[in-house]
C-alpha positions in Angstrom: 150.3 102.4 121.3 147.2 101.5 123.8 143.4 102.0 122.4 142.5 105.2 123.4 138.9 105.1 124.9 138.6 108.9 125.8 139.8 109.7 122.8 137.7 107.9 120.6 134.5 108.7 122.5 135.8 112.9 122.0 136.4 112.2 118.5 133.1 109.9 117.9 131.3 112.0 119.9 131.9 115.7 117.8 132.0 113.7 114.8 127.9 112.8 115.3 127.4 116.8 116.2 128.8 117.7 113.5 127.6 115.8 111.2 124.3 116.4 112.4 125.0 120.1 112.3 126.0 120.0 108.4 123.0 118.2 107.5 120.9 120.3 109.3 122.2 123.3 107.8 122.2 121.9 103.8 119.1 120.0 104.2 116.5 122.6 106.0 116.1 125.7 103.6 118.4 127.9 102.1 117.8 130.3 104.6 120.0 127.7 106.9 122.3 126.7 104.1 123.4 130.7 104.1 124.4 131.1 107.9 126.4 127.5 108.0 128.2 128.8 104.9 128.6 132.0 106.7 129.7 130.8 110.2 132.1 128.3 108.0 133.5 131.4 106.2 134.7 133.0 109.0 135.5 130.2 111.0 138.1 129.4 107.5 139.0 133.3 108.1 139.8 133.5 111.1 142.2 130.4 110.9 144.1 131.3 107.7 144.9 134.6 109.4 146.2 132.8 112.2 148.2 130.8 109.6 149.8 133.5 108.2 150.8 135.1 110.8 152.3 132.4 112.0 153.9 131.7 108.5 155.2 135.6 107.4 155.1 137.1 110.8 154.3 140.8 110.8 153.7 141.1 107.1 150.7 138.6 107.5 148.1 141.3 106.6 149.5 141.6 102.8 149.3 137.4 102.8 146.0 137.5 104.5 144.6 138.6 101.6 144.9 135.9 99.7 142.1 134.4 101.5 139.1 136.1 99.2 140.4 133.7 97.0 141.5 130.2 98.8 137.9 131.0 101.8 135.5 133.7 100.0 135.5 132.8 96.7 135.3 129.2 96.9 131.9 129.8 99.6 130.5 131.9 97.4 130.2 129.3 94.4 129.4 126.8 96.9 126.4 129.3 98.1 125.8 130.4 94.5 125.2 126.7 93.9 122.9 126.3 96.7 120.6 129.5 95.1 121.8 128.0 90.9 122.2 132.1 90.2 122.2 132.2 86.3 122.1 128.9 86.3 119.1 127.1 84.3 120.2 123.3 85.7 118.8 120.4 83.8 117.8 117.9 86.4 114.1 117.5 86.9 113.9 117.4 90.8 111.9 120.3 92.5 115.1 121.8 94.4 118.1 120.9 92.3 120.1 123.7 94.1 119.7 121.5 97.1 121.4 118.1 95.2 124.4 119.7 94.1 125.9 121.1 97.4 124.8 117.9 98.7 126.6 115.6 96.0 129.5 117.5 96.8 129.6 117.1 100.5 128.9 113.7 100.0 131.3 113.2 97.6 134.3 114.9 99.9 133.5 112.4 103.2 133.3 109.1 101.0 136.7 110.0 99.3 138.3 110.7 102.5 137.0 107.6 104.3 138.1 105.1 101.9 141.1 106.9 100.9 141.6 105.8 104.6 140.2 102.9 104.8 142.0 102.0 101.7 145.6 103.3 102.8 145.1 102.0 106.6 144.7 98.4 104.6 147.2 98.5 101.2 148.8 101.9 101.5 152.9 101.5 100.9 153.8 104.2 98.8 153.9 107.7 100.1 152.5 110.2 98.2 153.6 113.3 99.7 156.2 114.4 102.8 153.9 117.6 103.4 151.4 114.4 104.4 153.2 111.0 105.4 150.0 109.1 106.1 148.8 110.1 103.0 149.6 107.1 100.0 149.2 106.6 96.1 147.0 103.1 97.0 145.1 104.9 99.2 144.3 107.9 97.4 143.5 106.1 93.9 141.4 103.5 95.8 139.4 106.5 97.6 138.7 108.0 93.9 137.7 104.9 92.5 135.2 103.8 95.6 134.0 107.3 96.0 132.8 107.5 92.3 130.9 103.9 92.6 129.6 104.8 95.1 128.3 108.2 94.6 127.0 106.6 90.9 124.3 104.9 93.4 123.5 107.9 95.9 122.8 109.7 92.7 120.2 107.7 92.3 118.6 108.0 95.9 118.7 111.9 95.5 117.7 112.5 92.4 121.2 113.4 90.7 121.4 112.3 87.2 123.9 109.5 87.6 126.5 110.9 85.3 126.9 114.2 86.7 127.0 111.8 90.5 130.4 110.2 89.0 131.8 113.3 87.7 131.3 115.6 90.8 132.9 112.5 92.8 135.6 112.3 90.5 136.4 116.4 90.4 136.0 116.3 94.6 137.7 113.1 94.8 140.9 114.3 92.8 140.8 118.7 93.6 139.7 117.7 97.3 143.1 115.8 97.4 145.1 118.8 96.3 143.2 121.1 98.9 144.3 119.0 101.7 147.4 118.7 100.9 147.6 122.7 100.4 146.5 123.1 104.4 149.0 120.2 105.2 151.8 122.3 104.2 149.9 125.7 105.2 149.9 123.7 108.8 153.6 122.8 108.1 155.1 126.2 107.0 153.1 127.9 110.0 154.5 125.1 112.6 150.9 123.5 113.8 149.6 120.1 113.7 145.6 121.5 113.5 144.5 124.8 111.7 141.8 125.3 115.1 140.3 123.3 118.2 136.7 124.3 117.9 136.0 120.6 117.1 137.8 118.3 119.5 139.3 115.6 118.4 139.3 116.5 115.2 140.9 120.5 114.6 139.2 123.6 113.2 137.7 125.0 110.5 140.2 124.7 108.0 141.1 121.2 108.9 137.4 120.2 108.2 137.2 122.5 105.0 140.3 122.4 103.3 139.0 119.8 100.4 135.9 121.8 100.1 137.3 125.1 99.9 139.3 123.8 96.3 136.5 121.4 95.1 133.5 124.1 95.2 135.0 125.9 92.4 135.8 123.2 90.2 132.3 121.7 90.6 131.2 125.1 90.2 132.9 125.0 86.6 131.7 121.9 86.0 127.5 122.8 86.9 127.6 126.0 84.7 129.4 124.5 81.7 128.1 121.0 81.7 124.7 120.8 83.6 122.4 123.8 81.9 
């Protein structure tokens, strides 16, 4: 297939805007974080209901209630991490609540990128029919490289090295399952993308499927092991 420069430029521009918006919301203050993930929450809900309508027809409203667990709970726990509700975290930084979401997001981004690169180079063993392009070689390579990278990135953002490694490991493994789950939903609905809010990249669920599954597990790790 010939390289399509127009598609490449569209995807690149969208990706740059996406990263700028995400980092602004993550780093500015707690209110920008709340606004960012409130918008993400409603965007994911809208697309989830759309998928349920395609899958279950007239019964979609009943199944849409699963969005309380699939979308609302994870976003709520992520906001809780930012504010560290009820958690006396052992980290010595001045704003530890900012570090955990950053480590979570960075881990998902790095794992996704590394899995794609490794899979493109040496991937041969298909991981699941739900996502034909995902390979075991790419998945395992992504996990290993993500943990290694986050070991050093954790130091740069003043997060404990051990915590950075475990958060990266959790995000890499569970985030991959989140990606497969959303792929399954899209296949059942007969669609390629959950939405079209980001040209060349799909919708909200396409971008945050891994985060929705990873956030509760990272919250559990923080609550039980980082106090």
